C-alpha positions as CSV (number, residue, x, y, z in Angstrom):
1,X,86.3,105.2,99.8
2,X,89.9,106.2,99.3
3,X,92.3,103.9,101.1
4,X,95.6,105.0,102.6
5,X,98.4,103.3,104.4
6,X,100.0,105.3,107.3
7,X,103.4,103.8,107.7
8,X,105.8,104.5,110.6
9,X,109.4,103.5,110.8
10,X,111.8,102.7,113.5
11,X,111.3,103.7,117.1
12,X,107.9,105.2,116.5
13,X,106.4,102.3,118.4
14,X,108.1,103.9,121.5
15,X,106.3,107.2,121.3
16,X,105.4,108.5,124.7
17,X,108.4,106.9,126.4
18,X,111.2,107.8,123.9
19,X,112.4,111.4,124.4
20,X,109.0,112.8,125.3
21,X,110.7,116.3,125.5
22,X,111.2,115.9,121.7
23,X,108.4,113.7,120.5
24,X,105.7,114.5,123.1
25,X,103.8,112.3,125.5
26,X,101.3,110.7,123.1
27,X,101.9,107.0,122.7
28,X,101.8,105.0,119.4
29,X,98.3,103.9,120.5
30,X,97.2,107.5,120.8
31,X,98.6,108.2,117.3
32,X,96.6,105.2,115.9
33,X,93.4,106.5,117.6
34,X,94.0,110.1,116.4
35,X,94.7,109.0,112.8
36,X,91.7,106.6,112.8
37,X,89.4,109.5,114.0
38,X,90.8,112.0,111.4
39,X,90.5,109.4,108.6
40,X,86.8,108.7,109.5
41,X,86.0,112.4,109.4
42,X,87.6,112.7,106.0
43,X,86.0,109.6,104.6
44,X,89.3,107.7,104.3
45,X,89.9,104.0,104.9
46,X,93.2,104.0,106.7
47,X,95.4,101.4,108.1
48,X,98.2,102.4,110.5
49,X,101.3,100.3,110.7
50,X,104.7,100.5,112.5
51,X,107.9,98.6,112.1
52,X,111.5,98.8,113.1
53,X,112.4,96.6,110.1
54,X,113.5,98.3,106.9
55,X,112.6,95.4,104.6
56,X,109.1,95.2,106.0
57,X,108.6,98.9,105.3
58,X,109.8,98.4,101.7
59,X,107.4,95.5,101.3
60,X,104.5,97.7,102.5
61,X,105.4,100.3,100.0
62,X,105.4,97.7,97.2
63,X,102.0,96.6,98.5
64,X,100.8,100.2,98.2
65,X,101.9,100.2,94.5
66,X,100.2,96.9,93.8
67,X,97.0,97.9,95.5
68,X,96.9,101.5,94.2
69,X,96.9,102.9,97.7
70,X,98.0,106.4,98.9
71,X,100.8,106.5,101.5
72,X,101.5,108.7,104.5
73,X,105.0,107.8,105.6
74,X,107.0,108.7,108.7
75,X,110.3,107.1,107.7
76,X,112.0,108.1,111.0
77,X,115.7,107.4,111.0
78,X,115.5,105.7,107.6
79,X,114.8,109.2,106.2
80,X,118.4,110.1,106.1
81,X,120.1,107.0,104.6
82,X,117.9,104.3,103.3
83,X,118.2,104.1,99.6
84,X,116.2,100.9,99.5
85,X,113.3,102.9,101.1
86,X,113.9,105.8,98.8
87,X,113.6,103.5,95.7
88,X,110.4,101.9,97.0
89,X,109.0,105.4,97.6
90,X,109.9,106.4,94.1
91,X,107.9,103.4,92.8
92,X,104.8,104.8,94.7
93,X,105.0,108.2,93.2
94,X,106.1,107.0,89.7
95,X,102.9,104.9,89.8
96,X,100.9,108.2,90.1
97,X,100.1,107.6,93.7
98,X,100.4,110.1,96.6
99,X,103.2,109.6,99.1
100,X,103.4,112.2,101.8
101,X,106.6,112.1,103.9
102,X,105.9,113.3,107.4
103,X,107.8,114.0,110.6
104,X,106.6,114.8,114.1
105,X,109.5,117.2,114.7
106,X,111.2,119.6,112.4
107,X,114.4,117.8,111.2
108,X,116.0,121.2,110.2
109,X,115.7,122.4,113.9
110,X,117.6,119.3,115.1
111,X,121.1,117.7,114.6
112,X,122.8,118.4,111.3
113,X,122.6,114.7,110.2
114,X,118.8,115.0,110.2
115,X,118.8,117.9,107.7
116,X,118.8,115.7,104.6
117,X,116.1,113.3,103.5
118,X,116.6,110.7,100.8
119,X,112.8,110.3,100.7
120,X,111.8,113.9,100.2
121,X,113.0,114.3,96.6
122,X,110.8,111.4,95.5
123,X,107.8,112.2,97.8
124,X,104.7,114.1,96.6
125,X,105.4,116.4,99.5
126,X,106.7,116.7,103.0
127,X,105.0,117.9,106.2
128,X,107.2,118.3,109.3
129,X,107.3,119.9,112.7
130,X,103.6,119.9,113.7
131,X,103.6,117.0,116.2
132,X,100.9,114.5,115.6
133,X,99.1,117.1,113.5
134,X,101.6,116.4,110.8
135,X,99.6,113.2,110.2
136,X,96.3,115.1,110.1
137,X,97.7,117.5,107.6
138,X,98.9,114.6,105.4
139,X,95.5,112.9,105.6
140,X,93.8,116.2,104.6
141,X,96.0,116.2,101.5
142,X,95.3,112.6,100.7
143,X,91.5,113.3,101.0
144,X,91.7,116.4,98.9
145,X,93.4,114.5,96.1
146,X,91.1,111.5,96.2
147,X,89.7,110.3,92.9
């Protein structure tokens, strides 16, 4: 069974209460439940994690490299400026592993500072703007590329 880490960056633990007009009313628990259900349907072994700590996210990406695990990553605010995260993501893809950058919203339809991702250029691909379905689409990609 293909294993994947679904990693979520800062403030995503506040889904449902943080700007619901932007991010929707689903909670982080709802996200975990949805991802778990989709993964089961696709035959994936998935672990969903969330942190507000940049160094913890970097360590999880190193773990993915060491364990040869695909990654679905919502880097949240780290998307736009974290070169440490970018370098860890590059290690994932340079190891021949899939790393899908995802966003619940479409960053290009938002504030100008959100229009650039330091992660995107080193990711396998990016999916954005489909709400929680962005995660489902990323899992579909991981499943379709499974060895």
